[in-house]
Backbone as ProteinMPNN parsed JSONL, in Angstrom:
{"seq_chain_A": "MRAECVHASAREVVALLRAMAAAVAADLDRSEEDIAFFEAESVKLAPLSTQLRTVHLAIEDHELGPAEVAQGQVEMGDEVLDRGVRAANTRTKLGLQGKSGLGANHAFGSRVDELVKMPLAAEPGAVLEAVKRLNEVPGFDDKVAIQGDLTRRAEQQKQFLKDRETGQKTLLQRKSEATRLVVESALALALASLRQRWSRGSRGSATT", "coords_chain_A": {"N_chain_A": [[0.844, -1.192, 0.0], [0.867, 1.965, -1.1], [1.649, 5.422, -0.38], [0.403, 7.036, -2.225], [-1.914, 5.674, -2.971], [-3.435, 5.76, -0.643], [-3.734, 8.495, -0.478], [-5.289, 8.964, -2.759], [-7.686, 7.671, -2.055], [-8.38, 9.198, 0.153], [-8.847, 11.639, -1.114], [-11.114, 10.997, -2.611], [-13.023, 10.566, -0.612], [-13.011, 13.088, 0.6], [-13.848, 14.633, -1.566], [-16.497, 13.755, -1.849], [-17.514, 14.577, 0.614], [-17.257, 17.354, 0.355], [-18.993, 17.804, -1.772], [-21.438, 17.087, -0.64], [-21.537, 18.944, 1.439], [-21.671, 21.292, -0.033], [-24.131, 20.926, -1.271], [-25.842, 20.988, 0.921], [-25.439, 23.624, 1.786], [-25.926, 25.285, -0.456], [-27.694, 24.302, -2.453], [-30.728, 25.074, -3.309], [-32.875, 23.655, -4.189], [-33.007, 21.279, -2.918], [-34.663, 18.97, -0.777], [-35.852, 18.92, 2.656], [-35.443, 16.392, 3.579], [-33.395, 15.485, 1.904], [-31.323, 17.204, 2.714], [-31.042, 16.424, 5.386], [-30.199, 13.814, 4.958], [-27.702, 14.165, 3.648], [-26.291, 15.518, 5.648], [-26.215, 13.582, 7.655], [-24.708, 11.562, 6.396], [-22.319, 12.92, 6.068], [-21.43, 13.199, 8.68], [-20.814, 10.557, 9.235], [-18.73, 10.029, 7.444], [-16.735, 11.943, 7.882], [-14.846, 11.404, 10.092], [-13.436, 9.244, 8.967], [-12.25, 10.421, 6.776], [-10.442, 12.147, 8.033], [-8.78, 10.267, 9.31], [-7.681, 8.951, 7.084], [-6.218, 11.018, 5.852], [-4.375, 11.502, 7.875], [-2.937, 9.052, 8.098], [-1.921, 8.886, 5.546], [-0.16, 11.078, 5.463], [1.592, 10.243, 7.461], [2.769, 7.931, 6.354], [3.968, 9.014, 4.064], [5.701, 10.904, 5.218], [7.402, 9.186, 6.612], [8.526, 7.611, 4.561], [9.893, 9.538, 3.089], [11.518, 10.628, 4.967], [12.699, 9.328, 7.768], [12.991, 6.698, 6.653], [14.526, 7.089, 4.33], [16.83, 8.131, 5.484], [17.648, 5.976, 7.115], [18.156, 3.991, 5.176], [20.216, 5.223, 3.771], [22.174, 5.313, 5.769], [22.691, 2.586, 6.133], [23.745, 1.886, 3.626], [26.016, 3.56, 3.517], [27.289, 2.653, 5.812], [27.914, 0.074, 5.032], [29.838, 0.515, 3.054], [31.816, 1.718, 4.619], [32.435, -0.367, 6.35], [33.392, -2.281, 4.532], [35.684, -0.959, 3.555], [37.178, -0.886, 5.876], [37.618, -3.626, 6.359], [39.158, -4.406, 4.131], [41.401, -2.775, 4.514], [42.25, -3.718, 6.998], [42.935, -6.333, 6.384], [45.127, -5.92, 4.685], [46.889, -4.564, 6.449], [47.25, -6.536, 8.343], [48.565, -8.527, 6.891], [50.965, -7.167, 6.361], [51.864, -6.8, 8.965], [52.369, -9.395, 9.75], [54.458, -10.235, 8.254], [57.368, -12.145, 7.804], [56.904, -13.614, 10.065], [56.276, -16.737, 11.627], [53.651, -19.202, 11.481], [50.031, -18.923, 11.589], [48.491, -17.055, 8.916], [47.231, -13.914, 7.49], [45.099, -14.766, 5.959], [43.862, -16.639, 7.5], [42.178, -15.271, 9.18], [40.731, -13.541, 7.475], [40.133, -14.984, 5.208], [40.954, -16.63, 2.086], [40.351, -15.065, -0.05], [39.633, -11.849, 0.241], [37.546, -10.473, -0.889], [35.362, -12.159, -0.826], [34.456, -11.909, 1.724], [33.779, -9.167, 2.001], [31.785, -8.985, 0.152], [29.626, -10.295, 1.099], [26.124, -10.894, 1.957], [24.311, -7.993, 3.045], [23.133, -8.144, 5.648], [24.511, -10.232, 6.79], [27.211, -9.661, 6.796], [28.328, -7.96, 8.964], [28.335, -9.705, 11.233], [30.002, -11.725, 10.271], [32.376, -10.337, 10.016], [32.937, -9.76, 12.677], [33.454, -12.314, 13.551], [35.801, -12.749, 12.161], [37.403, -10.965, 13.515], [37.648, -12.294, 15.948], [39.088, -14.531, 15.102], [41.497, -13.372, 14.556], [42.786, -13.389, 16.966], [44.093, -15.753, 16.976], [46.258, -15.634, 15.348], [49.791, -14.862, 15.052], [51.182, -12.345, 17.264], [51.344, -8.803, 16.549], [52.307, -5.357, 15.999], [50.05, -3.663, 15.277], [47.833, -5.17, 15.808], [45.854, -5.211, 17.951], [44.735, -2.674, 17.59], [43.664, -2.953, 15.023], [41.711, -4.919, 15.482], [40.03, -3.515, 17.221], [39.175, -1.4, 15.582], [37.82, -2.758, 13.488], [35.802, -3.993, 14.958], [34.353, -1.783, 15.88], [33.393, -0.706, 13.449], [31.852, -2.865, 12.484], [29.931, -3.191, 14.526], [28.68, -0.738, 14.357], [27.46, -0.962, 11.824], [25.735, -3.09, 12.327], [23.949, -1.847, 14.068], [22.874, 0.107, 12.377], [21.535, -1.532, 10.542], [19.679, -2.691, 12.243], [18.205, -0.44, 13.014], [17.099, 0.254, 10.546], [15.489, -1.983, 10.072], [13.671, -1.768, 12.186], [12.398, 0.594, 11.439], [11.239, -0.279, 9.046], [9.376, -2.097, 10.0], [7.693, -0.379, 11.381], [6.746, 1.153, 9.236], [5.43, -0.845, 7.814], [3.35, -1.451, 9.566], [1.939, 0.943, 9.464], [1.201, 0.956, 6.791], [-0.42, -1.263, 6.756], [-2.51, -0.378, 8.346], [-3.317, 1.641, 6.657], [-4.254, 0.17, 4.461], [-6.49, -1.047, 5.596], [-8.049, 1.238, 6.108], [-8.429, 2.223, 3.525], [-9.981, 0.204, 2.392], [-12.201, 0.425, 4.068], [-13.004, 3.013, 3.415], [-13.703, 2.727, 0.728], [-15.861, 0.988, 0.983], [-17.531, 2.588, 2.548], [-18.038, 4.722, 0.803], [-19.366, 3.362, -1.231], [-21.628, 2.427, 0.152], [-22.755, 4.855, 0.899], [-23.461, 5.855, -1.595], [-25.336, 3.915, -2.382], [-27.272, 4.219, -0.371], [-28.083, 6.794, -0.918], [-29.247, 6.516, -3.452], [-31.276, 4.701, -2.838], [-32.716, 6.217, -1.032], [-33.614, 8.314, -2.69], [-35.106, 6.809, -4.482], [-37.084, 5.781, -2.822], [-38.408, 8.091, -2.012], [-39.29, 8.931, -4.449], [-41.104, 6.903, -5.117], [-42.928, 7.261, -3.149], [-44.14, 9.604, -3.865], [-45.555, 9.063, -6.112]], "CA_chain_A": [[0.0, 0.0, 0.0], [1.684, 3.162, -1.218], [1.016, 6.643, 0.11], [-0.432, 7.585, -3.293], [-3.219, 5.001, -2.924], [-4.156, 6.323, 0.496], [-4.069, 9.87, -0.851], [-6.397, 8.906, -3.712], [-8.896, 7.336, -1.3], [-8.713, 10.374, 0.954], [-9.404, 12.642, -2.021], [-12.469, 10.579, -2.966], [-13.893, 10.832, 0.538], [-13.099, 14.546, 0.749], [-14.671, 15.141, -2.671], [-17.898, 13.493, -1.522], [-17.873, 15.454, 1.728], [-17.428, 18.714, -0.177], [-20.213, 17.828, -2.583], [-22.593, 17.083, 0.262], [-21.554, 20.227, 2.145], [-22.154, 22.286, -0.992], [-25.565, 20.708, -1.458], [-26.517, 21.466, 2.131], [-25.322, 25.075, 1.91], [-26.263, 26.105, -1.62], [-28.695, 23.758, -3.374], [-32.046, 25.471, -2.8], [-33.896, 22.719, -4.65], [-32.977, 20.073, -2.096], [-35.691, 18.878, 0.259], [-35.329, 18.767, 4.01], [-34.985, 15.004, 3.689], [-32.084, 15.444, 1.256], [-30.364, 17.888, 3.578], [-30.812, 15.562, 6.547], [-29.422, 12.667, 4.489], [-26.327, 14.603, 3.415], [-25.666, 15.835, 6.931], [-25.961, 12.317, 8.349], [-23.596, 10.887, 5.725], [-21.1, 13.685, 6.344], [-21.005, 12.847, 10.039], [-20.224, 9.213, 9.175], [-17.515, 9.999, 6.628], [-15.721, 12.909, 8.314], [-13.726, 10.788, 10.827], [-12.658, 8.418, 8.048], [-11.439, 11.346, 5.985], [-9.338, 12.592, 8.892], [-7.866, 9.136, 9.493], [-6.974, 8.721, 5.825], [-5.222, 12.079, 5.677], [-3.331, 11.316, 8.884], [-2.08, 7.905, 7.775], [-1.208, 9.242, 4.308], [0.964, 11.943, 5.826], [2.541, 9.457, 8.245], [3.515, 7.073, 5.427], [4.804, 9.869, 3.213], [6.772, 11.467, 6.043], [8.372, 8.134, 6.93], [9.24, 7.216, 3.344], [10.773, 10.62, 2.643], [12.362, 11.053, 6.072], [13.464, 8.272, 8.451], [13.32, 5.554, 5.791], [15.646, 7.493, 3.474], [18.014, 8.26, 6.34], [18.068, 4.634, 7.522], [18.748, 3.316, 4.023], [21.493, 5.878, 3.508], [23.131, 4.886, 6.787], [23.07, 1.197, 5.846], [24.621, 1.876, 2.449], [27.301, 4.142, 3.902], [27.901, 1.746, 6.781], [28.476, -1.063, 4.294], [31.081, 0.985, 2.435], [32.792, 1.936, 5.691], [32.856, -1.687, 6.822], [34.218, -2.894, 3.478], [37.0, -0.303, 3.561], [37.886, -1.327, 7.076], [38.041, -5.023, 6.192], [40.272, -4.446, 3.175], [42.572, -2.165, 5.152], [42.695, -4.619, 8.066], [43.591, -7.474, 5.74], [46.445, -5.456, 4.225], [47.716, -4.265, 7.625], [47.588, -7.809, 8.987], [49.603, -9.159, 6.062], [52.221, -6.45, 6.599], [52.297, -7.048, 10.339], [52.786, -10.789, 9.921], [55.607, -10.554, 7.393], [58.536, -12.67, 8.508], [56.503, -14.376, 11.247], [55.781, -18.084, 11.346], [52.324, -19.459, 12.027], [48.869, -18.591, 10.761], [48.58, -15.778, 8.222], [46.027, -13.072, 7.429], [43.983, -15.491, 5.349], [43.156, -17.392, 8.543], [41.122, -14.396, 9.701], [39.926, -12.887, 6.442], [39.88, -15.859, 4.08], [41.944, -16.563, 1.007], [39.946, -13.942, -0.914], [38.911, -10.912, 1.102], [36.324, -10.061, -1.589], [34.256, -13.02, -0.41], [33.965, -11.373, 2.994], [33.14, -7.858, 1.839], [30.631, -9.104, -0.739], [28.571, -11.075, 1.744], [24.871, -10.146, 2.097], [24.402, -6.897, 4.015], [22.768, -8.545, 7.008], [25.441, -11.246, 7.293], [28.607, -9.214, 6.831], [28.844, -7.532, 10.27], [28.623, -10.869, 12.067], [31.162, -12.416, 9.708], [33.56, -9.532, 10.341], [33.22, -9.967, 14.1], [34.091, -13.634, 13.649], [37.178, -12.552, 11.695], [38.108, -10.315, 14.623], [37.983, -13.351, 16.913], [40.136, -15.388, 14.538], [42.777, -12.656, 14.645], [43.434, -13.773, 18.222], [44.822, -17.004, 16.767], [47.471, -15.397, 14.548], [50.871, -14.29, 15.884], [51.024, -10.945, 17.621], [52.094, -7.758, 15.828], [52.064, -4.051, 16.622], [48.735, -3.067, 15.021], [46.785, -6.187, 15.929], [44.766, -4.767, 18.833], [44.088, -1.525, 16.943], [42.864, -3.478, 13.907], [40.534, -5.571, 16.053], [39.135, -2.48, 17.741], [38.595, -0.661, 14.454], [36.845, -3.618, 12.812], [34.656, -4.18, 15.859], [33.564, -0.539, 15.859], [32.708, -0.607, 12.156], [30.845, -3.919, 12.385], [28.846, -2.886, 15.469], [27.942, 0.39, 13.785], [26.604, -1.457, 10.747], [24.67, -3.884, 12.952], [22.957, -0.906, 14.587], [22.189, 0.704, 11.226], [20.612, -2.544, 10.017], [18.605, -2.825, 13.227], [17.37, 0.765, 12.903], [16.322, 0.156, 9.303], [14.468, -3.016, 10.264], [12.64, -1.189, 13.055], [11.644, 1.529, 10.606], [10.441, -1.041, 8.089], [8.238, -2.646, 10.743], [6.782, 0.747, 11.623], [6.112, 1.485, 7.959], [4.52, -1.944, 7.496], [2.171, -1.267, 10.409], [1.18, 2.084, 8.938], [0.608, 0.558, 5.519], [-1.508, -2.181, 7.092], [-3.604, 0.493, 8.767], [-3.779, 2.336, 5.456], [-5.044, -0.783, 3.681], [-7.789, -1.17, 6.264], [-8.809, 2.471, 5.917], [-8.815, 2.317, 2.115], [-11.116, -0.712, 2.228], [-13.335, 1.037, 4.766], [-13.472, 4.182, 2.67], [-14.384, 2.239, -0.473], [-17.156, 0.469, 1.429], [-18.348, 3.722, 2.991], [-18.474, 5.453, -0.389], [-20.361, 2.536, -1.917], [-22.854, 2.438, 0.954], [-23.346, 6.193, 0.8], [-24.096, 5.932, -2.91], [-26.525, 3.058, -2.365], [-28.29, 4.828, 0.492], [-28.609, 7.966, -1.613], [-30.144, 6.033, -4.505], [-32.458, 4.115, -2.204], [-33.493, 7.311, -0.466], [-34.289, 8.997, -3.792], [-36.116, 5.908, -5.022], [-38.192, 5.683, -1.88], [-39.184, 9.328, -2.055], [-39.974, 8.972, -5.74], [-42.235, 5.983, -5.06], [-43.933, 7.803, -2.24], [-44.846, 10.739, -4.466], [-46.336, 8.632, -7.279]], "C_chain_A": [[0.879, 1.24, 0.0], [0.905, 4.379, -0.738], [0.074, 7.223, -0.934], [-1.836, 6.976, -3.28], [-4.072, 5.556, -1.795], [-4.616, 7.732, 0.163], [-5.263, 9.897, -1.8], [-7.708, 8.607, -2.998], [-9.347, 8.52, -0.454], [-9.359, 11.448, 0.088], [-10.839, 12.284, -2.417], [-13.446, 10.886, -1.836], [-14.094, 12.331, 0.712], [-13.979, 15.145, -0.345], [-16.15, 14.931, -2.385], [-18.368, 14.392, -0.387], [-18.112, 16.886, 1.245], [-18.711, 18.831, -0.983], [-21.448, 17.886, -1.694], [-22.693, 18.394, 1.033], [-22.079, 21.332, 1.235], [-23.653, 22.158, -1.201], [-26.356, 21.246, -0.277], [-26.548, 22.99, 2.161], [-25.948, 25.853, 0.762], [-27.392, 25.592, -2.498], [-30.1, 24.008, -2.831], [-33.154, 24.514, -3.213], [-33.934, 21.433, -3.832], [-34.063, 20.124, -1.028], [-35.037, 18.78, 1.634], [-34.804, 17.356, 4.23], [-33.606, 14.84, 3.057], [-31.013, 16.037, 2.164], [-30.02, 17.022, 4.78], [-29.949, 14.361, 6.167], [-27.951, 13.045, 4.317], [-25.598, 14.894, 4.726], [-25.313, 14.565, 7.696], [-24.772, 11.579, 7.735], [-22.276, 11.601, 5.993], [-20.543, 13.347, 7.72], [-20.317, 11.484, 10.048], [-18.858, 9.219, 8.489], [-16.39, 10.9, 7.139], [-14.567, 12.269, 9.099], [-12.829, 9.942, 9.925], [-11.745, 9.283, 7.191], [-10.22, 11.816, 6.774], [-8.304, 11.49, 9.079], [-7.038, 8.874, 8.237], [-5.885, 9.767, 5.602], [-4.049, 11.885, 6.64], [-2.379, 10.191, 8.512], [-1.311, 8.154, 6.478], [0.02, 10.08, 4.619], [2.028, 11.17, 6.596], [3.402, 8.576, 7.346], [4.473, 7.909, 4.59], [5.981, 10.44, 3.993], [7.839, 10.42, 6.346], [9.198, 7.758, 5.705], [10.246, 8.268, 2.906], [11.742, 11.079, 3.725], [13.181, 9.918, 6.663], [13.868, 7.105, 7.564], [14.507, 5.872, 4.886], [16.941, 7.583, 4.278], [18.554, 6.88, 6.708], [18.737, 3.883, 6.375], [20.115, 3.903, 3.687], [22.565, 5.457, 4.503], [23.615, 3.461, 6.529], [24.045, 1.138, 4.672], [26.001, 2.446, 2.777], [28.035, 3.234, 4.876], [28.537, 0.548, 6.112], [29.8, -0.674, 3.639], [32.186, 1.152, 3.479], [33.325, 0.597, 6.207], [33.764, -2.37, 5.803], [35.624, -2.293, 3.451], [37.835, -0.774, 4.741], [38.416, -2.741, 6.953], [39.243, -5.106, 5.252], [41.558, -3.882, 3.803], [43.139, -3.082, 6.23], [43.435, -5.821, 7.493], [45.011, -7.1, 5.297], [47.386, -5.217, 5.406], [48.149, -5.548, 8.339], [48.684, -8.535, 8.21], [50.962, -8.506, 6.304], [52.768, -6.757, 7.991], [52.838, -8.444, 10.556], [53.966, -11.181, 9.039], [56.8, -11.028, 8.237], [58.202, -13.475, 9.74], [56.002, -15.751, 10.821], [54.406, -18.264, 11.985], [51.235, -19.059, 11.058], [49.017, -17.206, 10.146], [47.257, -15.026, 8.223], [44.835, -13.818, 6.852], [43.238, -16.356, 6.353], [41.986, -16.575, 9.087], [40.176, -13.925, 8.608], [39.604, -13.767, 5.24], [40.921, -15.678, 2.996], [41.636, -15.435, 0.029], [39.081, -12.998, -0.087], [37.619, -10.429, 0.452], [35.122, -10.902, -1.172], [33.643, -12.525, 0.894], [33.207, -10.069, 2.782], [31.916, -7.914, 0.923], [29.529, -9.996, -0.173], [27.287, -10.248, 1.796], [24.972, -9.115, 3.222], [24.172, -7.35, 5.448], [23.782, -9.499, 7.629], [26.855, -10.718, 7.51], [29.089, -8.766, 8.208], [29.2, -8.702, 11.186], [29.847, -11.619, 11.591], [32.45, -11.659, 10.028], [33.935, -9.706, 11.811], [33.851, -11.341, 14.345], [35.551, -13.551, 13.193], [38.027, -11.9, 12.781], [38.532, -11.356, 15.661], [39.126, -14.226, 16.394], [41.503, -14.712, 14.548], [43.518, -12.988, 15.937], [44.336, -14.993, 18.044], [46.083, -16.827, 15.914], [48.544, -14.803, 15.458], [50.646, -12.805, 16.171], [51.85, -10.025, 16.741], [51.592, -6.409, 16.318], [50.63, -3.542, 16.47], [47.56, -4.011, 15.306], [45.59, -5.712, 16.768], [44.006, -3.595, 18.212], [43.199, -1.974, 15.79], [41.589, -4.124, 14.427], [39.526, -4.544, 16.575], [38.429, -1.721, 16.634], [37.525, -1.486, 13.744], [35.598, -3.826, 13.664], [33.752, -2.956, 15.834], [32.771, -0.412, 14.564], [31.584, -1.637, 12.036], [29.656, -3.64, 13.309], [28.01, -1.709, 14.969], [26.98, -0.089, 12.708], [25.466, -2.318, 11.289], [23.563, -2.97, 13.472], [22.186, -0.247, 13.454], [21.158, -0.266, 10.649], [19.42, -2.727, 10.949], [17.648, -1.644, 13.138], [16.508, 0.709, 11.646], [15.2, -0.866, 9.439], [13.325, -2.504, 11.133], [11.767, -0.222, 12.269], [10.75, 0.821, 9.611], [9.215, -1.653, 8.759], [7.201, -1.558, 11.018], [6.026, 1.107, 10.354], [5.101, 0.418, 7.57], [3.23, -1.828, 8.298], [1.299, -0.135, 9.877], [0.507, 1.737, 7.618], [-0.535, -0.423, 5.734], [-2.739, -1.397, 7.532], [-4.186, 1.233, 7.568], [-4.654, 1.43, 4.607], [-6.437, -0.93, 4.272], [-8.658, 0.063, 6.012], [-9.272, 2.633, 4.472], [-10.011, 1.414, 1.838], [-12.36, -0.124, 2.878], [-13.897, 2.214, 3.976], [-14.214, 3.763, 1.41], [-15.77, 1.725, -0.123], [-18.085, 1.606, 1.832], [-18.881, 4.515, 1.806], [-19.551, 4.682, -1.138], [-21.686, 2.55, -1.171], [-23.548, 3.792, 0.885], [-24.075, 6.353, -0.525], [-25.377, 5.122, -2.955], [-27.636, 3.68, -1.531], [-28.923, 6.034, -0.188], [-29.599, 7.545, -2.702], [-31.431, 5.47, -3.918], [-33.363, 5.204, -1.664], [-34.266, 8.05, -1.549], [-35.416, 8.13, -4.349], [-37.325, 5.816, -4.125], [-39.055, 6.921, -1.925], [-39.955, 9.422, -3.372], [-41.199, 8.09, -5.738], [-43.348, 6.556, -4.211], [-44.733, 8.916, -2.878], [-45.69, 10.338, -5.661], [-47.678, 8.09, -6.864]], "O_chain_A": [[1.555, 1.53, 0.987], [-0.326, 4.373, -0.693], [-0.937, 7.833, -0.587], [-2.823, 7.665, -3.542], [-5.268, 5.792, -1.959], [-5.741, 8.121, 0.478], [-6.146, 10.744, -1.669], [-8.732, 9.221, -3.3], [-10.54, 8.81, -0.356], [-10.316, 12.095, 0.513], [-11.685, 13.169, -2.543], [-14.543, 11.396, -2.063], [-15.212, 12.791, 0.944], [-14.764, 16.056, -0.085], [-16.968, 15.814, -2.642], [-19.486, 14.908, -0.418], [-19.057, 17.545, 1.678], [-19.427, 19.827, -0.891], [-22.385, 18.638, -1.962], [-23.79, 18.904, 1.259], [-22.836, 22.2, 1.67], [-24.362, 23.16, -1.297], [-27.401, 21.875, -0.445], [-27.565, 23.585, 2.52], [-26.449, 26.958, 0.967], [-27.999, 26.378, -3.227], [-30.599, 23.25, -2.0], [-34.251, 24.554, -2.654], [-34.808, 20.592, -4.039], [-34.344, 21.176, -0.454], [-33.827, 18.582, 1.752], [-33.844, 17.147, 4.972], [-32.747, 14.145, 3.601], [-29.946, 15.455, 2.358], [-28.853, 16.899, 5.152], [-29.085, 13.936, 6.934], [-27.062, 12.332, 4.783], [-24.426, 14.551, 4.883], [-24.25, 14.476, 8.31], [-23.931, 11.038, 8.453], [-21.235, 10.958, 6.128], [-19.331, 13.225, 7.898], [-19.351, 11.279, 10.783], [-17.944, 8.504, 8.9], [-15.219, 10.646, 6.858], [-13.408, 12.56, 8.805], [-11.61, 9.923, 10.096], [-10.602, 8.915, 6.917], [-9.109, 11.874, 6.246], [-7.101, 11.741, 9.015], [-5.839, 8.607, 8.32], [-4.765, 9.436, 5.211], [-2.889, 12.076, 6.275], [-1.161, 10.348, 8.597], [-0.182, 7.689, 6.325], [1.107, 9.824, 4.101], [3.223, 11.403, 6.414], [4.613, 8.478, 7.541], [5.641, 7.557, 4.427], [7.111, 10.463, 3.505], [9.033, 10.721, 6.34], [10.417, 7.605, 5.791], [11.323, 7.938, 2.411], [12.679, 11.827, 3.447], [14.237, 9.573, 6.133], [14.97, 6.575, 7.705], [15.388, 5.034, 4.693], [18.005, 7.168, 3.818], [19.758, 6.635, 6.627], [19.756, 3.221, 6.568], [21.053, 3.175, 3.361], [23.724, 5.265, 4.134], [24.798, 3.162, 6.686], [25.047, 0.426, 4.723], [27.024, 1.894, 2.371], [29.251, 3.062, 4.783], [29.572, 0.055, 6.559], [30.764, -1.439, 3.667], [33.336, 0.777, 3.251], [34.52, 0.453, 6.466], [34.779, -2.964, 6.165], [36.619, -3.009, 3.34], [39.034, -1.026, 4.619], [39.53, -3.031, 7.389], [40.222, -5.793, 5.543], [42.644, -4.438, 3.643], [44.356, -3.212, 6.366], [44.437, -6.269, 8.05], [45.962, -7.854, 5.503], [48.548, -5.622, 5.367], [49.258, -5.639, 8.866], [49.613, -9.088, 8.798], [51.977, -9.189, 6.434], [53.97, -6.948, 8.173], [53.667, -8.664, 11.439], [54.42, -12.325, 9.073], [57.178, -10.405, 9.229], [59.105, -13.977, 10.409], [55.378, -15.896, 9.77], [54.052, -17.55, 12.923], [51.477, -18.88, 9.864], [49.585, -16.299, 10.754], [46.292, -15.438, 8.866], [43.691, -13.539, 7.211], [42.106, -16.767, 6.096], [40.933, -17.124, 9.413], [38.959, -13.912, 8.795], [38.876, -13.342, 4.343], [41.67, -14.702, 2.987], [42.531, -14.913, -0.636], [37.938, -13.315, 0.243], [36.692, -10.02, 1.151], [33.992, -10.413, -1.164], [32.449, -12.703, 1.134], [32.116, -9.887, 3.322], [31.102, -6.991, 0.92], [28.614, -10.399, -0.89], [27.346, -9.023, 1.691], [25.642, -9.347, 4.228], [24.924, -6.986, 6.351], [23.901, -9.572, 8.852], [27.609, -11.264, 8.315], [30.186, -9.161, 8.605], [30.244, -8.69, 11.838], [30.643, -12.097, 12.4], [33.489, -12.269, 10.281], [35.116, -9.791, 12.148], [34.68, -11.502, 15.24], [36.426, -14.201, 13.765], [39.201, -12.225, 12.953], [39.643, -11.3, 16.187], [40.017, -14.612, 17.15], [42.537, -15.38, 14.549], [44.743, -12.881, 15.996], [45.229, -15.24, 18.855], [46.878, -17.756, 15.774], [48.225, -14.291, 16.531], [49.993, -12.106, 15.397], [52.913, -10.403, 16.247], [50.558, -6.334, 16.982], [50.051, -3.042, 17.434], [46.409, -3.653, 15.058], [44.444, -5.807, 16.327], [42.779, -3.53, 18.297], [42.107, -1.438, 15.599], [40.509, -3.904, 13.879], [38.318, -4.695, 16.388], [37.236, -1.432, 16.727], [36.448, -0.976, 13.432], [34.479, -3.835, 13.153], [32.529, -3.08, 15.773], [31.596, -0.047, 14.59], [30.497, -1.325, 11.549], [28.506, -3.831, 12.915], [26.791, -1.685, 15.136], [25.821, 0.324, 12.677], [24.354, -2.276, 10.764], [22.38, -3.28, 13.333], [20.974, -0.062, 13.557], [20.044, 0.132, 10.308], [18.289, -2.898, 10.495], [16.431, -1.818, 13.181], [15.332, 1.072, 11.675], [14.086, -0.633, 8.972], [12.156, -2.771, 10.855], [10.544, -0.217, 12.415], [9.63, 1.262, 9.353], [8.142, -1.72, 8.159], [5.996, -1.784, 10.903], [4.817, 1.338, 10.385], [4.031, 0.738, 7.052], [2.144, -2.077, 7.774], [0.074, -0.244, 9.844], [-0.616, 2.166, 7.352], [-1.509, -0.419, 4.982], [-3.863, -1.711, 7.142], [-5.398, 1.429, 7.477], [-5.682, 1.866, 4.088], [-7.435, -0.938, 3.551], [-9.852, -0.055, 5.737], [-10.373, 3.122, 4.221], [-10.942, 1.806, 1.135], [-13.447, -0.17, 2.302], [-15.112, 2.388, 3.879], [-15.23, 4.36, 1.055], [-16.737, 1.987, -0.838], [-19.272, 1.598, 1.506], [-20.04, 4.931, 1.803], [-20.524, 5.262, -1.62], [-22.747, 2.672, -1.784], [-24.775, 3.87, 0.819], [-25.17, 6.915, -0.578], [-26.387, 5.574, -3.496], [-28.801, 3.673, -1.931], [-30.123, 6.278, -0.063], [-30.661, 8.15, -2.851], [-32.525, 5.721, -4.423], [-34.586, 5.151, -1.8], [-35.437, 8.38, -1.361], [-36.509, 8.609, -4.648], [-38.46, 5.778, -4.601], [-40.282, 6.834, -1.883], [-41.085, 9.908, -3.426], [-42.233, 8.467, -6.29], [-44.533, 6.378, -4.492], [-45.876, 9.16, -2.492], [-46.456, 11.149, -6.181], [-48.468, 7.681, -7.715]]}, "name": "protein", "num_of_chains": 1, "seq": "MRAECVHASAREVVALLRAMAAAVAADLDRSEEDIAFFEAESVKLAPLSTQLRTVHLAIEDHELGPAEVAQGQVEMGDEVLDRGVRAANTRTKLGLQGKSGLGANHAFGSRVDELVKMPLAAEPGAVLEAVKRLNEVPGFDDKVAIQGDLTRRAEQQKQFLKDRETGQKTLLQRKSEATRLVVESALALALASLRQRWSRGSRGSATT"}
């Protein structure tokens, strides 16, 4: 359910409300029964119109605001994490030169591209596992600094992903509410039309 769909439904309800308000205020040929009918229908539809406008604005504000920010943070966080992994791999190789034992590939794999090209949601956890494996390679000057830097980058990306997921759940809830309101508005408009026709038909039959 996109914000545009909610907006369209809101416009339909508002258009009917305006038409009925205009009829009540200006149509001198309307009977008292017509006026009473329009006023009653307006009372029923007005709250729905307000709800539709509110949820439309909420969806639009989220899509253009927090959702864009969250997605941007995830994308930037992924780039920052990838840069950190590549740099850490290079620094580890340099630090382990001339040392016997496990090498950088023990922590980062034989091809570091396989680590940085992992799915977004999986990469932070995989990087943290690489940080743990660094404990198993020989010591070198930058080792602790590399582990700290990678941990900070991975934890940051985990938080960005969590924030985006929370926002997506919020948006899903709002869209679910929007779907319900759109269905309600369609039903309300249909019932209003049917009641209006029935009311006219009944009055027409009564006058014949």
